[in-house]
SEKOL-644462 format. One record per atom (N, C-alpha, C): x, y, z; residue in one letter. Coordinates in steps of 0.1 Angstrom, whole numbers, plus 5000, padded with zeros to 4 digits. Atoms other than C-alpha are relative to their C-alpha. Layout:
% SEKOL-644462
XYZA...
//
This chain:
% SEKOL-644462
501350014993M579908564330M500249965014M499950034986T579608564366T499149895003T500850124996D578308264384D498750055006D501349964994Q574608294392Q499449885007Q500650104992T572708104416T498849954992T501250065007P569807884404P498850105001P501249904999E567308144417E500250114990E499749885009E569008424398E499849964986E500250045013R569008214367R498649994996R501450025002A565408134370A499350144997A500649875002L564608504373L500450064987L499549945012A566708594344A499649934987A500450085012S565408324320S498850064994S501249955007P563008434293P498849915003P501350064997G559408344299G498950074993G501149935006P556008444288P499950145006P500049864996S555708814289S498550055001S501449954998N552608994302N499850144992N500149875007A553409304281A499349984987A500750015013P551209364251P501150004989P499050005011P553009304218P500150134994P499749875006A554609594201A499150014987A500749985013P552809734171P500649934989P499550085012G553109514141G500549875004G499450134995E554209224163E498849915003E501150094998A551908924163A500149945014A500150064986M550608784196M500349864999M499750145000S552008464205S498849925004S501150094997A549608174206A499949965014A500050044986H550608104241H499950115010H500149894991A550208454254A498650005006A501350004993P547308484280P499350134996P500749885003P544508734273P500250115010P499849894990P544709074289P498950005011P501050004989P543009104322P498950104998P501149905001P539609284324P500350125008P499749884993P539609644335P499449995014P500450004986V539209694372V499150125003V501049894996W536009894383W500450055014W499549944987K537310124410K498950075008K501149934993G533810284419G499249905008G500950084992K531010154442K499149924992K500950085008P528909874428P498550055002P501449954999K525209974419K499249905007K501050094992R522409844441R498750014993R501350005006V519209744425V498950015011V500949974989P516309894445P498949895001P501050104998K513909654460K498650075000K501449945000P510109714455P499650035015P500549964987S508509914484S498949915005S501050094994R506509704507R498650075000R501349935001W503709984503W499450004986W500449985014A503509964465A498749924998A501250085003N500809694466N499050015011N500949984989H499109824497H498650034995H501349975006P495309834491P499650145001P500349865000L495010194502L500750074989L499349945010V497710294478V499349974986V500650045012V496010104450V498750084998V501349935001A492610254458A500250154998A499749865002G494110604460G500450034986G499649995014S495710554426S498850004991S501250025009M492410444411M499150135001M500849884998I490510744427I500650124993I499349895006F493110984414F499849994985F500250025014T492810834379T498650034996T501449975003L489010854380L499850155001L500249854999L489311214392L500550074988L499549945013I491411304362I499149984989I500950035011V489111134339V498750085002V501249924997G486111304356G500250144996G499849865003I487711644352I500050024985I500049995015I488311574315I498649994995I501350025005V484811444310V499150125004V500849894996G483211714331G500350134993G499749885007G485111984314G499450004986G500650015013G483911854281G498550035000G501549984999A480311844293A499750155003A500349864997L480612194307L500250094988L499849935013W482012324274W498849984991W501250035008F479112154256F498850075005F501249934994G476512284280G500150154998G499949865002L477912634278L499750044986L500249975014K477812624241K498550004997K501550015002R474112514241R499350115007R500649894992F473412774268F500050134992F499949875007Q474513054245Q499649994985Q500350015014S473512914211S498650044997S501449975004P470413034192P499049895003P501050104997G467212854202G499149974988G500750055011P464612684181P498750094996P501249935003L461812954181L500150064986L500149955013A460813044146A499550154999A500549874999Q459113364157Q499850045014Q500249954987D458513584187D498749935006D501050084994T456313394211T499750045015T500449974986A454313484243A499649885007A500350114992I454113234271I499750045014I500349974986V452513244305V500749905009V499350084990I454613114334I499150005012I500950004988P452112994361P500750045013P499449954988G452713124396G500549895009G499550114991D453212774412D501049914993D499150085008S455812654387S501450005007S498650014996G459212524398G500950004988G499149985011V462312534377V499949884990V500250115010I461712184362I498750024993I501349975007D458112274355D500150104989D499849905010I459212584337I500749954988I499250065011A461812394317A499149914992A500950095008D459112134307D499150084991D500949915008L456812414296L500750064988L499249945010L459512584276L500349904989L499750105010V460412264258V498749964993V501350035007K456712184251K499650114990K500449895009R456212524236R501050044990R499049985010G459312504215G501050115002G499149884997V461212784232V501549955002V498750064998I464212554242I499949854996I499950145003T465312204233T500749925011T499250074990D467612124262D499550035014D500649984987K465612094294K501150015011K499050004989W468612004316W501050105000W499149885001V470812274303V499450125007V500849894993F468112524314F500049985015F500150034985V467712354348V501450025006V498749994994G471512334353G500550145000G499649865000A472012694343A499350085011A500849934990A469212814366A500649975014A499550044987V470712614395V501450065002V498649955000G474312704386G500250145002G500049854998T473613074385T499250055011T500849964988R471513064416R498750084996R501249935004S468513184396S498749925001S501250094999S466112894403S499050065009S500949944990G464613094432G499650144996G500349865004K464413414412K499150004987K500950015011L462113284384L498650065003L501249934997K459013504383K498949964991K501250035008A455513414371A499650124992A500549905009G453813604344G500149964985G499950035014E453513634307E501250074994E498849955006Y456713674288Y500049994985Y499850025014E457613734252E501449964997E498650055004F460613534239F500250034986F499749965014A462313664208A500349884992A499650105010Q462913454177Q501449965003Q498750064998N465813214182N500750055013N499449964987A466313324218A500849895006A499250104994S469113134235S499549975014S500450044986I468612954268I500450115010I499649894991R470613234284R499050124999R500949895001Q468313494270Q498649975006Q501350054995V465213294280V500150015016V499950004985L466513254316L500150155005L499949864996D467413624318D498750075000D501449945002T463913724306T499149965012T500850054989I462213514333I500450065013I499549954988V464513634360V499750155002V500249855000S464014004350S498650035005S501449974997G460313984356G499350104991G500549915009K459714204326K498949944992K501150075006V456314064318V499450094989V500749925011I454114174288I499050095007I501049904995E452114484296E499050034988E501049975009Y448814564279Y499450145003Y500649874997N447214914275N498549985000N501550004999V443614944287V499750155000V500349865002T442315284275T498650035004T501449964996I439315444292I499850144996I500149865004P438215754273P499350095010P500649914991E437216064291E498550014997E501449985002G433516114297G499149885001G500850124999L432415754299L499349995014L500650024987T429915674326T500649875007T499550124993S430815414353S499549874994S500650125006D428415164337D500849974987D499350025013Q430215214303Q501449955003Q498750044997I433615174319I500049855004I500150144996V432514844336V499849914987V500350075013E431214724302E501349984992E498750015007R434514804286R501049915006R499050084993L436614634312L499649854999L500450145001L434514314310L500349954986L499750045013A435414304273A501549984998A498550015002V439214314279V500449865005V499750144998G440313954276G501249975009G498850024992E443614004294E499850015015E500349994986L441914094326L499249885006L500650124994A440513844351A499050045010A500949984989G437613814375G498850094996G501249925003G434213984376G500150145008G500149874993I433014324390I498749995008I501150024990R430814304421R499050114999R500949895000Q429414654419Q500650114991Q499649895008V429514944395V500450125009V499549894992P431615224410P499150134999P500749884999R430115554420R500350094988R499849925012E429715794390E501050115004E499049894998G432616034387G501249965009G498950044991S434915834410S501249934993S498950075007L437115684383L500750104991L499249915009M439915854364M500349944986M499850055014P439815794326P501550024997P498649995004D443315724313D500449874993D499550125005T445415464296T500849935011T499350074989Y446515204322Y500749884994Y499250125004K449214934317K499649895010K500350124992V448214594330V500749884995V499450135004T449614244329T498849904999T501150105002R447613934319R499749945014R500450054987G445613814349G499750115010G500449894991T445214154365T498550005002T501550014998T441714154381T499450134997T500849885003R439114394370R499750095012R500249924988E438514494406E501250075004E498849934998D442114574410D500250134992D499949885009L442114804380L499050115004L500949904996L439014974392L500550085013L499449934988R440615044426R501250094996R498949925004R443615174408R499550134993R500649885007M441515414387M499450095011M500649924989A439715534419A501150075008A498949934993R443015604436R500650114992R499549905009T444215794406T499150125000T501049895000Q441016004406Q500250085013Q499949944987D441416074444D501250105000D498849924999V445016194440V499950124990V500149895010T444316404408T499050115005T501049904996L441216564423L500550095011L499449924990K443116674454K500950104995K499149905005E445816834434E499350114992E500749905008V443417014410V499350095009V500849924991W441217134438W500950105008W499149924992A444217274457A500550124991A499549905009K445117484426K498850074993K501149945007R441617604417R499950155002R500349864999D440517964411D499150025013D500849984987P439318084446P498750064998P501249945002S436518274430S498949914994S501050095006L434717964417L498849995009L501250024992P431117924428P499749855003P500150144997L431817564438L500549985014L499850014985K431717454474K500949885004K499250124997S433617114472S500649944988S499450085011P435716884451P498949924993P501150075007D432516684444D499350094990D500649915010E430916984428E500950034988E499149995011L434017034408L499949894990L500150115009V433716684394V498650004993V501349995007I430016744386I500050094988I500049905011L430617054366L501049954989L499050045010A433716904349A499549894992A500650105008S431716604338S499150054989S500849935010I429316844320I500950064989I499149945010V432217024304V500649894991V499450115008E433716694293E499049954989E501050055010K430516594275K499750114990K500449895009E430016934259E500950034988E499149975010T433116954238T501149894999T499050095002G435616724222G501350074996G498949915004V438017014214V500850045013V499349974988P440717034241P500150155003P499849864998E441317404236E498850075005E501249934996E437717484242E499549985014E500450034987R437417334276R499950115010R500149884991P438317644296P498950104997P501149915004Q435917854276Q498649945002Q501350064997V433017604279V499850015015V500250004986A433717584316A499750155005A500349874996A433617964318A498550044998A501449975002V430117974303V499249955011V500850064989F428817744330F500350075013F499749934987V430617924358V499350135000V500649875001N429318254345N498549995003N501450034998R425818104345R499749985015R500250034986L426117974380L500150135008L499849884993N427318314392N498750094998N501149925003K424218474376K498749935004K501250084996K421818204390K499249964988K500650045012M421018094355M500049854999M499950155002R420117734345R501149974990R498950045008L423017554329L499549974986L500650035013Q420817424300Q501049924992Q499050095007S423217144290S499349884995S500650115006D421916884266D500449865006D499550134994P424116604280P499349965013P500750034987T422316644314T498649944997T501350055003I419016574297I500249854997I499850145004I420416254282I500349915012I499650084989Y421916134314Y498749975009Y501250014992G418616194332G499049894994G500850095007L416915974306L500549865001L499450135001V419315684304V500849965013V499250024987R421115724338R501349934998R498750055002G424415644323G500249864994G499950145005K423615304309K500049984985K499950015014G424015384273G499850144993G500249885007R423315644246R498550014996R501349985004L420115804236L500050014985L499950025015D419815684200D498950074992D501049925007R417515954189R500250155004R499849864996P417416334189P499250045013P500749954989I416416524220I498750074995I501349945004T412716624218T499750115009T500449894992R410916924231R499549945014R500450074987T409316684257T501149975009T498850034992D412716574268D500650125007D499449884994I413816924274I499250055011I500949944990T410817024294T499649905011T500350094990T410416704314T501050005011T499050004989P412016734348P500649865003P499250114994T414616484360T501050065009T499049954991P417116514388P501250064993P498749965006F419816574362F499750114988F500449915011N417916794336N500350145004N499749864996T419617134339T499250104992T501049915006Y416917284317Y498950035010Y501149994990T414517234346T500450025014T499549984987I416717244377I500850135000I499449875001P418217584387P501550005004P498650014996A421717454397A500749884995A499350125004L424117174394L499149885002L500750124997P422716824391P500549945012P499550054987P423016604422P501249914999P498850085001G425916404408G500650024986G499449995014P428316374378P499249924990P500750075011I427016264344I501049914993I498950085006G430216074337G501350025008G498749994994N433816044346N500950094992N499149915007P435816354336P501449975001P498650025000G439416344327G500750115007G499249904993K442216544342K499950144994K500049875007A442116814315A498750075003A501349934997S438416884321S499950055014S499949954986L439016904359L500850125001L499149894999E441817144354E499350124993E500749895007A439817354329A498850065008A501149954991T436817374353T500550075012T499449934988A439017464382A500650134997A499449875004N440617744363N499450044986N500649975012P438117854336P500650134993P499649885007A438818124310A499350125006A500649874994K438218484320K499250064988K501049945010T435218564297T498750035007T501349984996R431718684300R498949934992R500850085009D430318434276D498949925008D501150074994L426918284285L499449894991L500650095009Y426118084254Y501149944991Y499250055011F427717854228F499249904992F500650095009V426617654198V501049954990V499150055010A428217444172A500250104988A499749915011D430017634144D500249944987D499850075012G430217364118G501449964997G498650055002T433917304121T500549905010T499750094989G433817074151G500150075013G500049924987G434017354176G498750075002G501249934996H431617604190H500350154998H500049855000A430717974186A499550055013A500449964987F430518154219F499450154999F500649875000A428518464228A499750045014A500349944987E427918704257E498550025001E501449965000S424318794247S499249904993S500950095006L421318604237L499850034985L500149955014D421018814205D501149944992D498850065008Q424518714194Q499949854999Q500250145000H423818364203H499049954990H501050045010N420718344182N500550024986N499449985013K422718474152K500949884998K499150125002N425318194158N499249874997N500950115003V422417944159V499550004986V500549995014A421118074126A501149964990A498950045009R424518034110R500249855000R499950154999W424617674123W498949934992W501150055008R421217604108R500350014985R499749995014Q422417724075Q501149904996Q499050115002V425517494078V499349874998V500850135001E423017204084E499449994986E500750005013R421117304052R501049984989R499050005011D424217354031D500749864999D499450135000Q425717024042Q499049885000Q501150095000K422316854041K500149905012K500050074987I422616744077I498649995005I501350034995D419416584089D500049995015D499950014986P419116664126P499349885006P500850114994S416516394131S500849874999S499250125000R419216134122R501250015008R498849994992Q421816264145Q499749965014Q500350034986P421916104179P500250125009P499949884991A421416344208A501350015006A498749974994G424516504220G501149994990G498950015010T426416454187T499650084987T500549945012S424416664162S500750144997S499349875002G426516984167G499150115006G500849904994T423617164184T500049995016T499950014985T424617054219T500650125006T499649874993G425317324244G498850065006G501149934994V423217584258V498950044989V501049975011A419917594238A499450135002A500549874998P418517934231P498550015002P501549995000S414817844229S499449995014S500650024987V414317774266V500550115009V499549894991D416318064281D499050105003D
//
């Protein structure tokens, strides 16, 4: 062994080892614990709270955002609920007509609909009207709402302006007094009538009106229709007519209208009167006698007498040699057209034939035979002429006994 210096011996002397024990070898009680692992990365830094986190503006903004989200959720739910009620069937048990006054606002209309049981959700109706920009489009009038109509259907109906229309029918041949009387009895019309219109100035027809239409307005409408129709018919008249003006056409057409209720006969009846005018013969029309007696204010509820026939009046065509001074009623368009273009015949007479129509004749002899046949029909059917109102007994027309 070589000599070692004390330092070398100290280095070579056994001592506590830092090496881990070999497998299976027990650790000495004096061995120190292994050192902890060394972290070679950068140490983590814990973030400090932002100095803006608790700023009042940030807190307020957070609250507003939260409320906004909640509002969207709640509003969406309300919108869904309202849309469902908007489209759901309504409470009406049956079709119902309701008048929407002219000065009603959207809330007034909603209140009325709720009161009448058309809807149950007033504010859904108001919201829908405002939301669809329909509140300014709601139209006054009378509307019919269908059974179980939804709020949507109710709103659409009022916006559409499709109000209920009523038919006012004015039969052909009525006098102006009779037309006024009829209009006064129509409950859907409003207002009075200041003056009875001129005879023959109104066009009989079926007119559609809405509730609240004034009677004066309807009369003006009838007069306008008559003016337009008369101009059209006069422009298409037979140029050989012995009539000098549209007014004369109306006069003769009013007689034709009263003489027959069979549409197909009108041109033939008109031809009889035109032929008589051309021959300077009296028209001898029973309805003119009646009009001269009652002046259009009703019916003559008795048969025409011999005295009635021979008593002159301005309208009695048995005593005057031409047309009466004015119409004896308001003729319809068909009678105007028939009079403007009568049938091409030489007939001068007609009398009832027992079937609802008339038998026509060119000569008085043939006419008297037709009259005899009618009298036999009266006897066979046990018709009592004395019980038949004048103008309806079937003997109206040109009477043979005065010719």
